[in-house]
Phi, psi and omega in degrees: 000142180283152179301324179297315179297314182298318178295325182295334179296335181270351184302317182303333179280347184251345182202165175275131180263131179250126174284134177261106180297155179305335181296336181270358180259125179304138183303326183298335182254354190309313182289323185276344181296329181294325177296317179296317180298316179297318181299328182299336183260008176277125179308134179097350178282121182274162176297327178296320178296315183297312180297322177296318178295320178294317177301318179298316180297311185286346178280352183294000000 
């Protein structure tokens, strides 16, 4: 398991998690967001890479 994934397991005890419905996701990124999310759990993927990928998606 990646360190990011392990740390994410503790988040529910530290904050309230809000589900973001698909309605709040721009249609232009809907298909590609899953690729970014999957990449986030690949060992060696840094938080900087994840944020850069998300920024690229939302800049469309």
